[in-house]
C-alpha positions in Angstrom: 19.1 -12.7 -0.2 15.8 -11.2 -1.3 13.4 -9.9 1.3 9.7 -9.0 1.7 9.3 -5.4 2.8 6.2 -3.6 4.2 6.2 0.2 4.1 3.1 1.3 5.9 1.6 4.6 7.0 -1.6 6.6 7.3 -3.1 8.5 4.4 -1.0 11.2 2.7 2.3 10.0 4.0 3.8 9.5 0.5 3.5 5.7 0.1 2.9 5.8 -3.7 5.5 8.5 -4.1 8.1 6.4 -2.3 7.2 3.4 -4.4 7.5 5.3 -7.6 10.9 6.7 -6.5 12.1 3.2 -5.8 10.9 2.1 -9.2 12.7 5.0 -10.8 15.9 4.1 -9.0 15.8 0.4 -10.2 15.0 1.4 -13.7 17.7 4.1 -13.8 20.2 1.3 -13.1 18.8 -0.8 -16.0 16.9 -3.2 -13.7 13.5 -4.6 -14.5 10.6 -4.0 -12.1 7.0 -5.3 -11.9 4.5 -3.0 -10.3 1.1 -4.0 -9.0 -1.9 -2.2 -7.4 -5.3 -3.1 -6.3 -7.9 -3.6 -9.0 -10.6 -2.0 -6.8 -8.7 1.3 -6.6 -10.0 2.7 -9.9 -9.6 6.4 -9.1 -6.9 6.8 -11.8 -8.1 7.0 -15.4 -4.6 7.3 -16.8 -1.9 5.4 -15.0 -2.5 2.6 -12.5 -0.3 4.2 -9.8 -0.4 8.0 -9.3 0.9 10.0 -6.4 -0.6 13.2 -5.2 2.5 15.1 -6.3 2.2 14.0 -9.9 4.3 11.0 -10.3 2.8 8.0 -12.1 3.4 4.6 -13.6 1.6 1.7 -15.3 1.0 -1.4 -13.1 -0.8 -4.7 -13.2 -4.0 -4.7 -11.2 -4.6 -7.5 -8.7 -7.9 -8.8 -7.3 -8.6 -11.5 -4.8 -8.3 -14.0 -7.5 -4.9 -13.0 -8.8 -2.0 -15.4 -8.3 1.0 -13.1 -7.8 3.4 -16.0 -7.7 2.3 -17.3 -11.0 2.1 -13.9 -12.7 5.5 -12.7 -11.5 7.3 -16.0 -12.1 5.7 -16.1 -15.6 7.0 -12.6 -16.4 10.4 -13.6 -14.8 10.8 -16.5 -17.2 10.5 -14.1 -20.1 12.6 -11.2 -18.8 14.4 -11.4 -15.4 12.5 -9.4 -12.7 14.8 -7.6 -10.3 12.1 -6.3 -8.0 8.3 -6.4 -7.4 6.5 -3.4 -6.0 2.9 -3.5 -4.7 0.9 -0.4 -4.0 -2.3 -0.5 -1.9 -0.9 -3.7 -0.2 -3.6 -3.5 2.5 -5.9 -5.0 -0.1 -3.8 -8.2 -0.6 -5.2 -11.4 0.7 -3.3 -13.4 3.3 -2.6 -16.0 0.5 -1.2 -13.2 -1.8 1.1 -12.0 1.0 2.4 -15.5 1.3 2.9 -15.6 -2.5 5.0 -12.4 -2.1 7.1 -14.1 0.6 7.6 -17.0 -1.7 8.8 -14.7 -4.5 11.4 -13.4 -2.1 12.3 -16.8 -0.6 12.2 -19.1 -3.6 12.5 -16.9 -6.7 15.0 -14.6 -5.1 13.1 -11.4 -6.1 12.7 -8.6 -3.5 9.1 -7.6 -2.9 8.3 -4.1 -1.7 4.8 -3.6 -0.4 3.3 -0.2 0.4 0.0 0.3 2.2 -2.2 1.4 5.0 -1.8 -0.3 8.4 -5.3 0.3 9.7 -8.8 1.3 8.5 -11.0 4.2 9.6 -11.9 2.3 12.8 -8.3 1.5 13.8 -8.6 -2.1 12.6 -5.9 -3.9 10.6 -6.6 -4.6 7.0 -6.1 -8.4 6.2 -3.2 -7.7 3.9 -1.5 -5.4 6.4 -2.0 -7.9 9.2 -0.3 -10.6 7.2 2.5 -8.3 6.2 3.1 -7.1 9.7 3.3 -10.8 10.7 5.7 -12.1 8.2 7.6 -9.3 6.4 11.4 -9.3 6.8 11.4 -5.6 7.1 8.8 -3.2 8.5 9.2 0.5 7.7 6.8 3.2 8.9 6.5 6.2 6.7 5.5 9.4 8.5 2.6 11.8 8.0 1.8 14.7 10.3 -1.4 15.4 12.2 -2.7 19.0 12.3 -1.2 19.2 15.9 2.3 18.4 14.7 2.4 14.9 16.1 2.9 11.7 14.0 -0.4 10.8 12.1 -0.9 7.1 12.5 -4.7 6.8 12.1 -7.1 7.4 9.2 -10.3 9.1 10.0 -13.1 8.8 7.5 -15.4 11.8 7.3 -18.8 12.4 5.7 -19.7 15.3 3.3 -20.0 17.6 6.3 -16.6 16.7 7.8 -18.1 14.6 10.6 -16.4 11.4 11.6 -17.8 8.2 10.2 -18.0 5.6 12.9 -19.4 2.6 11.1 -19.5 1.2 7.6 -17.6 -1.0 5.1 -13.9 -1.3 5.8 -13.0 -0.3 2.2 -14.2 2.9 0.6 -11.9 4.3 -2.0 -11.3 8.0 -1.7 -8.6 10.5 -1.1 -8.3 13.8 0.6 -12.0 14.4 0.5 -13.0 11.3 2.5 -10.0 10.6 4.8 -8.0 12.6 7.3 -4.7 11.4 8.7 -4.6 12.1 12.5 -2.6 11.2 15.6 -4.2 8.7 17.9 -5.3 11.4 20.4 -7.2 13.4 17.8 -8.6 10.3 16.1 -10.0 9.1 19.4 -11.4 12.6 20.1 -13.1 12.8 16.7 -14.7 9.4 17.2 -16.0 10.2 20.6 -17.8 13.4 19.5 
C-alpha cells in the first residue's frame, strides 16, 4: 500500500540531498520517479533541485495553481510512475497536500515530501501543517545547532547577522539569510 511521507527538518539538515538520494535509488532499480519543487524557489539557474553538496536533478515546478493529482496521473497514464518526490513541501497548499494523499490512496503511488516544519518565527507553514496532520509517516531529519543540540528552528538574520523578528513568512535564501538553531538559542536570539 502506497503512503504519504513527510520528511521535515530545519535548514541545512540535508532534505534535498535525502530526496535526491531516494530518487537515485528508485532510478537505479529501473523505476520511474516524478520530482516537484516550488516554483517560487528560483535560486537555481541550472537544475530545479540542488543540494548544497552538489547533487541536482530536474523537476517540475508547482505553484498554488498546480493540480498535482492531474499532473501526476496524466504522466502516470503515459509511463507508470513508481514514486513522487516533492522538495520544498512547506510551500504546498492544503489542497495540494490532499492531492498528494489521493495519489497514495487512490493511484497507489508513494509520495515523499521534504520540507521545513516552521518558519523564522516558529510558525507552521500551511503545507507543513497539513502534512503533519495527514501524512502516514513523519520523519524528522536532524541538523545541529552550534551548541551541539538538535537544531529544530530557523532563525532569519539581516545583513548584520541580527535576528529578524517580523516580516513575510516566505523569503527565499540559504546560508546567508537563515541559521538553524536549537529552541533555546532561537528563543535567546529573538529576545535580544
